[in-house]
N, C-alpha and C positions, 0 to 999 in steps of 0.2 A: 454746194454749201460748204462753208469753212468749218473744219474741225477745230474749234477754238481751244479745246483742251490740249491738243497737240501743239498748236501754235504757242500757247502760253508756256508750255513746258520748254519749248525751244527758246523762247524769249528769256525765261528765267535763267536758263543755262548760259545764254550768251551774255547776260548782264551780270552774271556771277552772284546770284542770291546767296550762295554758300559763303561768300566772302564778307557777309555781315549785313546785307540788306534785309530788312524785316519782311517776313512773308505776310502778304495781305490776302485775306479771303475775298476773292473777287467775284465769287458766284459764277455767272455765265459771261462776265465781262473779260476783255483782254486788257491786262494791266501793263502799261509801259511807262517807265519813269518819265517825268516831265523833261523837256529839252529846251523850251523857249526861255531864254534868259538865264539859264543855270549853267551853261557850258562856256561862259565867256570870261570867267575869272572876275576881274574888276573893270566893268565898263567905264568909259570916259565920263558919261553923264547918266548915272544910274536912275535918277528921278525921271528924266525924259524917256529913257528906255522902258521903265515901268509903266509910264503913261501910255506909250505906244502898245505895249502888250495888253493893257487893260481894255483897249477899245477895239481889238480885232483878234480873230483866231488864226491869222496868217502865219506861215512858217518864217518868222523873223527872229533874229537874235538866237539862232540855234548853235552857232559855233561850228567848228570843223576840226578834223584831224588831218593835218596836212592839206591836201586838196580835196578831201572827201568829207561827206557827212559823218558825224559820230554815230555810233551803233544805235543808240536809242532814237535818234532822229530818222535814220534809215528804216528801222523797224516800224516806227510810227507811220512813216510815209507808205510803206508797203501794206501795212494793216488797213490804212484808210483807203488805199487803192482797191484792195480786196473787198472791203465793205461796200464801196461804190459799185463794183461789178456785181456783187451779191444783190444789191438793191435793185439794179436794173434787170437782172436775169431771173429773180425770184417771182413768185406769184402771190396775189392777194388771197388770203385764206377764205375759202368758201364758207367755213363755219362762222367767221366774223360777219359776212354778208347776211347769213341767216339770222344771226343774233340781232343785227340792226334792222332787220325786216326789209332788206333791199333785194329786189329781183335783178337778175343779171342778164345782160345781152352782150353782144360782141360787135366789133367793127369788121371791116373787110379784111383786116390782117388775120391770116389763118393761124399763125403761130408766132412765138416770140421773135424768131429770126426774121420772118416776113415783116413784122411790126418795126423792127429796128432798121431794116434795110429800105423799107418803103414807108416813109412818114405819111404819104398821102393815103395809104390804106388805113391808117389809124385815125384819119379825119373823117371817114365816111362809114355810116352804119351798114351792116349786112342787111340783106332783104328780110331775113328772119327777125332781126332786131327792130326794123321799122314796123313790122307787123305786130310784134309783141308790145312795143311802146304804144302804138296806136290803140291796142286792145286794153292795156292796163293803166295808162295814164289819162287822167281827166282832160277833157278838151278845154282850151283857153284858160289855163290857170294864171293867176297873177305872177307866180314864180314856179319854175320847174327846177328842181334840185337834181344835179347829176354828179355822181362820183366816178372816178376812174383810177386805174393804176398809174397811168402816165409813165414816167421814167424812174419811179421808185416805188415798187410794191411795198417795200419795207416801211415807207412813210405812212401809208394807209394802214398797214397792219399794226403799227405802233401807236398812231395818234388818231386814227379814223373814228374810233368809238368816242373818245373824249370830245372831239370836235363835233361829231354828229349830235350827241346828247345835248351839248351846250347850244348848238344851233337850233335844235327843237325848242328849247326854252326861250331863246332870244327872239326867234321869229314869232312864237306865241305871244310873248310880251309886247311885240310890235304890232300885233294884229295882222300878221301876214301868214296865210295858210301855207303849211308845209307841202301839201299835195302828196303825190306819190313819187318818192325819190327812186332813182334808178342807178345801177352800177354798170359801167361800160368797160369791159375787159379789152386790153390792148388798144387803149384810146389816147388820143392827143387832143389838145385844147379845142381846136376848131370843130370837133364833133358836136360841141354844145350848140353851135349855130343851127345845124341840121335838126337837132332834137327840138330846139325852141320853135323852129318853123313848122315842124311836123305836128306838134301839139298846139300850135298858135299861142305860145306863152308870152305874156307881157314882158317878163324878165327871165333870165336863165342864170343859174349858178353852177359852175363846174369846179370841183375840188379834186386835185390829183397830186401824185408825187412829183416833186421837182427833180430835174436832172441833178444827180448827186455830184458834189465836189469832193476834193481831197481833204475832208474835214467833217462835213455834214453830209450824210447820205439818207437822212430820214426827215426831210423837210417837205411839207405840203404847200401847195399854192391854191388860192381860191380866186377864180376868175368870174366876173359877172358882167352882164351885158343887157342892154335894153333893146328889145325887138330887133334882133340881128337880121339884116337883109341878106339876100343871096351873095352880095359882094362885100360883106362885112370884113373888116381887117382888124388887126390888133389895136389900131388907133380907136376903134369903136368900143373896146372893152377895157376893164380895169382889173387890177389884181392886188391881192394881199399875199405876199410871199414870205419865205423864211418862217413858216409855221412849224415850230418845234419847241421843246422846253427851253432851249438855249437862245432862241430868237423871239418870235411872237408866240407866247404860250397858246396852245390850241383852244382853250376855253376863252381866252381874251380875243383870239382871232375870230371865233364864232360871233362874239359880240360886235366886233368891228364889221364883220361881214353883214350881219343883220342891219346894222346902222347904214351901211353902204347900199344895201338892197332897198331899204326904205327911202333913201335919198333918190336913187335913180327912178323908182316908181313915182315919187313925188314930182321930180323934175321931167320925167318922161324922156330921158336921154342919158347916155353914158359915154365915157371916153373923153377924147380931147375936146369935144364940143362944150364940155363943162368948164 
């Protein structure tokens, strides 16, 4: 894990807080001065530049010092890279799972290293997981809800509770039973197909952390599919991605998910066939 206090102290020293920059109480956050659009002096078309900055988080208009990034841009890049690695390598909090009433199983990936090196292991349930799901999940539900860590445990730790509570409300309003949700550790998307077939679910929903980028490392994705066959592919499922407060707000994403689940149950199909 990153010692953010030490990193913040280094950043403040590098950027010269003592030279007149006001000190900001950042709490647990790492504060780095903005770089996009502020290091360029007088841009040729300031209005167009501002419009571009407003519609994307990409590292554009950051300027340079000779042939190199400026200090604040380089520090921001390295901090984002560290946060991405942190998200991938950390674990979902077991206390959060207890709070949400989710029972936990695991895939055939035996540890984080195995999970990252062998994606196929994260797509298949362990024998113990199959037995536990069979014992605890009702047979033939209209919807089987599945959560997983995916490639960002940080995403579920930060937004899982808001999303799950909202999903409970939205599914209840739509008249769709929530059933018995399950959390699958060291899991990838396709594990949802095996679980759906195991319990004979009409539809399955799998919510997990997205692969982090160099900017957002805490995004969830919600995948849903109607009766996945043994040979189901990504073309058979649909997804709502970029679920985070800066993208699709988790509570709104839960509402969109419930609406999508109602649609595929009504149409009895999902994916490109729609």
